[in-house]
MARTORLUM-489589 format. One record per residue (C-alpha): x, y, z. Coordinates in steps of 0.02 Angstrom, whole numbers, plus 50000, padded with zeros to 5 digits. Example, Ala and Ser with C-alpha at 12.3 -4.5 7.8 and 13.67 -1.06 7.14 Angstrom:
2
506154977550390
506844994750357
This chain:
84
507235145349792
505585147549877
504675136549750
505875121849781
505455122249971
503615121949930
503775107549816
504825097949940
503545100850076
502135094649971
503065079449918
503665075550087
501905076750152
501255065250012
502665053050047
502175052550228
500345050450184
500805036050071
501865027250199
500515028750341
499205021450207
500345007550150
500515002050332
498725002650371
498204992950210
499554980150236
499064977550420
497234975550366
497594961550249
497474943750315
498924932450317
499104917950199
498314903750311
497834892550172
499164879350214
498524877950397
496674878150333
496984863650215
497624853150361
496024855550463
494854856550314
494254874150348
494994882350193
493644878550066
492194886450153
490964897550056
491294913050161
493104911950155
493124911349962
491944926349948
492954935850074
494584932649982
493734939249828
493014954849893
494014961750045
495744954750005
495624959149818
495094977149860
496534978849993
497774970849871
497194984049733
497444998849857
499064992049909
499694992649736
499045010149710
499885015949876
501565008049823
501485016849656
501135034049734
502495030849862
503775026949725
503285041449622
503405053249776
505175046049815
505735048649642
505015066549636
505945070049801
507565064149726
507295073349562
506975089749659
508555087649766
509645083049620
509035094749478
508455110249571
């Protein structure tokens, strides 16, 4: 019984960490302003292309990793609840 509580606590803490990390990483990403930029002609600048390739790709990669971790933690919590 004591092991179940410890595992639930660890998975709950991981779930909270992944949730906070997801919120932070998603808030750091820029919105899709490409449609507005094409109207004014500012979407094809050199800096915006490199920025999209570096920072946005980095944040998108971390978002995917945090989502996978979040889903695994939720599935682990449900498995512990139903099978232990």
